[in-house]
DRENLUMMI-728715 format. One record per residue (C-alpha): residue number from 1; residue in one letter; y, z, x. Coordinates in Angstrom, 1 decimal, padded with zeros to 4 digits. Each point is the difference from the previous one (the first is absolute). Layout:
+------+------+--------+--------+--------+
: resi : resn :      v :      w :      u :
+------+------+--------+--------+--------+
:  NUM :    a :      Y :      Z :      X :
...
+------+------+--------+--------+--------+
# end
This chain:
+------+------+--------+--------+--------+
: resi : resn :      v :      w :      u :
+------+------+--------+--------+--------+
:    1 :    m :  034.8 : -022.2 : -060.2 :
:    2 :    l : -000.1 : -003.7 : -001.0 :
:    3 :    n :  003.3 : -001.7 : -000.3 :
:    4 :    d :  001.2 : -000.8 : -003.5 :
:    5 :    r : -000.5 : -003.8 :  000.3 :
:    6 :    i : -003.7 :  000.4 :  000.5 :
:    7 :    v : -000.4 :  002.6 : -002.7 :
:    8 :    i :  002.0 : -002.1 : -002.5 :
:    9 :    e : -002.3 : -003.0 :  000.7 :
:   10 :    q : -002.9 :  002.2 : -000.9 :
:   11 :    l :  001.8 :  001.3 : -003.0 :
:   12 :    k :  000.5 : -003.5 : -001.2 :
:   13 :    h : -003.8 : -000.4 :  000.1 :
:   14 :    n : -000.3 :  003.0 : -002.4 :
:   15 :    s : -000.8 :  002.6 :  002.6 :
:   16 :    y :  000.2 :  003.6 : -001.4 :
:   17 :    k : -000.2 :  001.3 :  003.5 :
:   18 :    a :  003.2 : -002.0 :  001.0 :
:   19 :    f :  001.7 :  001.3 : -003.1 :
:   20 :    d : -000.9 :  003.6 :  001.0 :
:   21 :    i :  001.3 : -000.6 :  003.5 :
:   22 :    l :  003.4 : -001.2 : -001.3 :
:   23 :    y :  000.1 :  002.8 : -002.6 :
:   24 :    l : -000.7 :  002.7 :  002.6 :
:   25 :    k :  002.5 : -001.5 :  002.5 :
:   26 :    y :  002.9 : -000.4 : -002.5 :
:   27 :    f : -000.5 :  002.6 : -002.7 :
:   28 :    d :  002.0 :  002.8 :  001.6 :
:   29 :    l :  002.8 : -002.3 :  001.3 :
:   30 :    l :  000.4 : -001.6 : -003.5 :
:   31 :    y : -000.2 :  003.4 : -001.7 :
:   32 :    g :  002.8 :  001.3 :  002.2 :
:   33 :    f :  002.1 : -003.1 : -000.7 :
:   34 :    v : -000.5 :  000.2 : -003.8 :
:   35 :    f :  000.5 :  003.8 : -000.1 :
:   36 :    n :  003.3 : -000.4 :  001.7 :
:   37 :    y :  001.2 : -001.9 : -003.0 :
:   38 :    v : -001.8 :  001.5 : -003.0 :
:   39 :    k :  000.0 :  003.7 :  001.2 :
:   40 :    s : -003.1 :  000.6 : -002.1 :
:   41 :    p : -003.5 :  000.5 :  001.5 :
:   42 :    e : -001.6 : -001.3 : -003.2 :
:   43 :    h :  002.1 : -003.1 : -000.3 :
:   44 :    a : -000.2 : -000.7 :  003.7 :
:   45 :    k : -003.8 :  000.2 :  000.0 :
:   46 :    e : -000.2 : -002.2 : -003.2 :
:   47 :    i :  002.3 : -002.6 :  001.5 :
:   48 :    v : -002.0 : -000.1 :  003.3 :
:   49 :    q : -003.3 : -000.3 : -002.0 :
:   50 :    e :  001.5 : -002.8 : -002.1 :
:   51 :    s :  001.2 : -001.7 :  003.2 :
:   52 :    f : -003.5 :  000.0 :  001.5 :
:   53 :    i : -001.5 : -001.2 : -003.2 :
:   54 :    k :  002.4 : -003.0 :  000.2 :
:   55 :    v : -001.1 : -000.5 :  003.6 :
:   56 :    w : -003.6 : -000.4 : -001.2 :
:   57 :    v :  000.9 : -002.2 : -002.9 :
:   58 :    y :  002.2 : -002.3 :  002.1 :
:   59 :    r : -002.1 :  000.2 :  003.2 :
:   60 :    n : -000.5 : -003.8 :  000.0 :
:   61 :    h :  003.8 : -000.5 :  000.1 :
:   62 :    i :  000.6 :  002.1 :  003.1 :
:   63 :    d :  001.2 : -002.0 :  002.9 :
:   64 :    p : -001.7 :  001.5 :  003.2 :
:   65 :    e :  002.8 : -001.5 :  002.1 :
:   66 :    q :  002.6 :  002.0 : -001.8 :
:   67 :    s :  000.6 :  003.8 :  000.2 :
:   68 :    f : -002.4 :  001.7 : -002.4 :
:   69 :    k :  002.1 :  003.2 :  000.2 :
:   70 :    a :  003.1 : -001.8 : -001.2 :
:   71 :    w : -002.0 : -001.6 : -002.8 :
:   72 :    l : -001.4 :  003.3 : -001.0 :
:   73 :    y :  003.4 :  001.7 :  000.0 :
:   74 :    k :  001.4 : -002.8 : -002.1 :
:   75 :    i : -002.7 :  000.6 : -002.6 :
:   76 :    a :  000.8 :  003.7 :  000.0 :
:   77 :    k :  003.7 : -000.7 : -000.3 :
:   78 :    n : -000.7 : -002.1 : -003.0 :
:   79 :    q : -002.1 :  002.8 : -001.5 :
:   80 :    i :  002.9 :  002.4 :  000.5 :
:   81 :    i :  002.3 : -002.4 : -001.8 :
:   82 :    d : -002.6 : -000.5 : -002.8 :
:   83 :    m : -000.1 :  003.8 : -000.4 :
:   84 :    l :  003.8 :  000.0 : -000.3 :
:   85 :    r : -000.2 : -002.6 : -002.7 :
:   86 :    e : -002.6 :  002.0 : -001.9 :
:   87 :    k :  002.0 :  003.2 :  000.2 :
:   88 :    a :  003.0 : -002.0 : -001.3 :
:   89 :    t : -001.7 : -000.6 : -003.3 :
:   90 :    k : -000.6 :  003.8 : -000.4 :
:   91 :    p :  003.3 :  001.7 :  000.4 :
:   92 :    m : -000.2 :  003.8 : -000.5 :
:   93 :    f :  002.3 :  002.0 : -002.2 :
:   94 :    e :  000.3 :  002.6 :  002.7 :
:   95 :    d :  001.3 : -002.7 :  002.4 :
:   96 :    y :  002.8 : -000.8 : -002.3 :
:   97 :    s :  000.9 :  003.6 : -000.7 :
:   98 :    d :  000.0 :  000.8 :  003.8 :
:   99 :    c :  002.6 : -002.8 :  000.7 :
:  100 :    v :  002.4 :  000.7 : -002.9 :
:  101 :    c : -000.1 :  003.7 : -000.1 :
:  102 :    n :  001.7 :  002.2 :  002.5 :
:  103 :    e :  001.9 :  003.3 :  000.0 :
:  104 :    d :  002.7 : -001.6 : -002.1 :
:  105 :    f : -002.3 : -001.0 : -002.8 :
:  106 :    v : -002.2 :  002.1 : -002.3 :
:  107 :    t : -003.6 : -000.4 :  001.1 :
:  108 :    i : -002.6 : -001.8 : -002.0 :
:  109 :    q : -002.0 :  003.2 : -000.5 :
:  110 :    d :  003.0 :  001.8 : -001.5 :
:  111 :    s :  000.8 : -002.5 : -002.7 :
:  112 :    f : -001.6 : -002.4 : -002.2 :
:  113 :    i :  000.6 : -003.6 :  000.9 :
:  114 :    d : -001.4 : -002.9 : -001.9 :
:  115 :    f : -002.1 : -001.8 :  002.5 :
:  116 :    e :  000.5 : -003.4 : -001.5 :
:  117 :    l :  003.8 :  000.4 :  000.0 :
:  118 :    l : -000.1 :  001.2 :  003.6 :
:  119 :    l : -002.0 : -003.1 :  001.0 :
:  120 :    k :  002.4 : -002.3 : -001.8 :
:  121 :    t :  003.0 :  001.7 :  001.5 :
:  122 :    l : -001.6 : -000.2 :  003.5 :
:  123 :    h : -000.8 : -003.6 : -000.5 :
:  124 :    k :  003.6 : -000.7 : -000.9 :
:  125 :    a :  001.2 :  002.1 :  002.9 :
:  126 :    k : -002.2 : -002.0 :  002.4 :
:  127 :    m :  001.5 : -003.2 : -001.3 :
:  128 :    q :  003.3 :  001.2 :  001.4 :
:  129 :    l : -001.5 : -000.1 :  003.5 :
:  130 :    s :  000.0 : -003.0 :  002.3 :
:  131 :    p : -003.4 : -001.7 :  000.4 :
:  132 :    r : -000.5 :  001.6 :  003.5 :
:  133 :    q :  001.1 :  003.5 : -001.3 :
:  134 :    r : -002.4 : -000.4 : -002.9 :
:  135 :    q : -002.8 : -001.1 :  002.3 :
:  136 :    v :  000.5 :  003.0 :  002.4 :
:  137 :    f :  000.3 :  002.4 : -002.9 :
:  138 :    h : -003.2 : -001.3 : -001.6 :
:  139 :    l : -002.0 :  000.3 :  003.2 :
:  140 :    v :  001.2 :  003.4 :  001.0 :
:  141 :    k :  000.5 :  001.8 : -003.3 :
:  142 :    e : -002.4 : -001.8 : -002.4 :
:  143 :    m : -002.8 : -000.7 :  002.5 :
:  144 :    g :  000.3 :  002.9 :  002.3 :
:  145 :    y :  000.4 : -001.8 :  003.3 :
:  146 :    s :  001.9 :  001.6 :  002.8 :
:  147 :    s :  003.2 : -001.6 :  001.4 :
:  148 :    k : -001.9 : -000.9 :  003.1 :
:  149 :    e : -002.7 : -001.8 : -002.0 :
:  150 :    v :  002.6 : -001.9 : -002.0 :
:  151 :    s :  001.8 : -000.8 :  003.2 :
:  152 :    y : -003.2 : -001.6 :  001.3 :
:  153 :    i : -000.8 : -001.8 : -003.3 :
:  154 :    l :  003.4 : -001.5 : -000.5 :
:  155 :    n :  000.7 : -000.5 :  003.7 :
:  156 :    l :  003.2 :  002.0 : -000.1 :
:  157 :    p :  001.3 :  002.7 :  002.3 :
:  158 :    e : -000.9 :  003.5 : -001.3 :
:  159 :    q :  003.7 :  001.0 : -000.2 :
:  160 :    v :  000.7 : -003.0 : -002.3 :
:  161 :    v : -002.8 :  001.2 : -002.3 :
:  162 :    y :  001.6 :  003.4 : -000.1 :
:  163 :    n :  003.4 : -001.5 : -000.8 :
:  164 :    y : -001.4 : -002.2 : -002.8 :
:  165 :    l : -001.9 :  003.0 : -001.4 :
:  166 :    s :  003.0 :  002.3 :  000.1 :
:  167 :    q :  002.2 : -002.6 : -001.7 :
:  168 :    s : -002.7 : -000.6 : -002.7 :
:  169 :    l : -000.4 :  003.7 : -000.7 :
:  170 :    n :  003.7 :  000.4 : -000.4 :
:  171 :    i :  000.3 : -002.9 : -002.4 :
:  172 :    i : -003.0 :  001.1 : -002.1 :
:  173 :    r :  001.1 :  003.6 : -000.2 :
:  174 :    k :  003.5 : -000.9 : -001.1 :
:  175 :    y : -001.4 : -002.5 : -002.6 :
:  176 :    v : -002.6 :  002.5 : -001.4 :
:  177 :    f :  002.5 :  002.8 : -000.1 :
:  178 :    k :  002.5 : -002.1 : -001.8 :
:  179 :    h : -002.5 : -001.4 : -002.5 :
+------+------+--------+--------+--------+
# end
């Protein structure tokens, strides 16, 4: 198989064949990388497809002397972060109820809770958290990322993410229960 440098030079000259070569060579590797973080086949495939679309769109900016694989993975990483941001704007009621309700509390299904009041109370509870606790809580509980994914995104040891999350949940539970 041709080395990446030659293929990238061809890609920069609008070669569909060169694009196909890179796509076939890196699709499975990139899919595995992305899936490891998003844990969803649909999201992983979507991110990989979007990443390759960006490869085509920005093909003239690729430096053949640099690692194409590293550049491609950086695009995918940015796509993962963009997905995180998008999810952040759409918190789900179930995510909130999962994090504040446990055996000590009456479940959401068993009692009527004013959704707006719950959101306001949760917002106030989150304001009691440190910025890092709030960030970890947001990524794990509101956006659905695993502790491992958050560890990667925030460049923190996974145990530190667990600690922040545990502290956050305790503070939020106490605040919600009290108010």
